[in-house]
C-alpha positions as CSV (number, residue, x, y, z in Angstrom):
1,X,0.0,-0.1,0.1
2,X,1.3,3.4,-0.8
3,X,0.9,6.3,1.4
4,X,-2.3,8.1,1.2
5,X,-4.1,5.3,-0.5
6,X,-7.5,4.9,0.7
7,X,-8.5,1.8,2.4
8,X,-11.9,2.5,3.1
9,X,-14.4,5.0,1.2
10,X,-17.3,6.1,3.0
11,X,-20.3,8.0,1.1
12,X,-22.9,9.8,3.2
13,X,-26.0,11.7,2.2
14,X,-28.7,13.5,3.8
15,X,-31.0,12.4,1.2
16,X,-31.1,9.1,-1.0
17,X,-29.2,7.4,-3.4
18,X,-30.5,6.8,-7.1
19,X,-30.6,3.3,-8.4
20,X,-27.7,3.8,-10.6
21,X,-25.6,5.4,-7.8
22,X,-26.5,2.3,-5.4
23,X,-25.4,0.0,-8.3
24,X,-22.0,1.9,-8.8
25,X,-21.5,1.9,-5.1
26,X,-22.2,-1.9,-4.9
27,X,-19.7,-2.4,-7.7
28,X,-16.8,-0.3,-6.3
29,X,-17.2,-1.7,-2.9
30,X,-17.6,1.9,-1.3
31,X,-19.8,1.8,2.0
32,X,-22.7,4.2,1.9
33,X,-25.2,5.5,4.4
34,X,-28.5,7.3,3.2
35,X,-30.3,9.9,5.2
36,X,-32.8,7.3,7.0
37,X,-29.4,5.3,7.8
38,X,-27.1,8.4,8.8
39,X,-30.3,9.5,11.2
40,X,-30.6,6.1,12.8
41,X,-26.8,5.6,13.3
42,X,-26.7,9.3,15.0
43,X,-29.8,8.7,17.2
44,X,-28.4,5.4,18.3
45,X,-25.3,6.9,19.2
46,X,-27.1,9.9,21.0
47,X,-25.5,12.3,18.7
48,X,-27.6,15.5,19.5
49,X,-29.8,14.0,21.5
50,X,-30.9,15.1,24.8
51,X,-31.5,12.2,26.8
52,X,-34.0,13.6,29.2
53,X,-36.5,14.3,26.5
54,X,-35.1,12.2,23.5
55,X,-35.4,15.5,21.3
56,X,-32.7,16.4,18.6
57,X,-30.8,19.6,19.6
58,X,-29.0,21.2,16.8
59,X,-26.8,23.4,19.0
60,X,-25.6,20.3,21.3
61,X,-25.0,18.3,17.9
62,X,-22.7,21.1,16.6
63,X,-21.1,21.0,20.3
64,X,-20.5,17.3,19.9
65,X,-19.1,17.5,16.6
66,X,-16.5,20.3,17.6
67,X,-15.6,18.0,20.7
68,X,-15.3,14.7,18.6
69,X,-13.1,16.8,15.9
70,X,-10.6,18.1,18.8
71,X,-10.3,14.6,20.1
72,X,-9.2,13.3,17.0
73,X,-6.8,16.3,15.8
């Protein structure tokens, strides 16, 4: 493996993938997550969710993303 060669490619969308895009992703071996899957993943992980009322909080979501980015910087 050469430096900077991708070993894993992830494609995310907040919407959906067309039939053609799904076929291309399948053939290429790329991993994908559409909007419904991404939403479920984030909710399951508790990202942006206030535990006491299970309501999405956009400012909390941004704060958690920034904190996560700092951990991986």
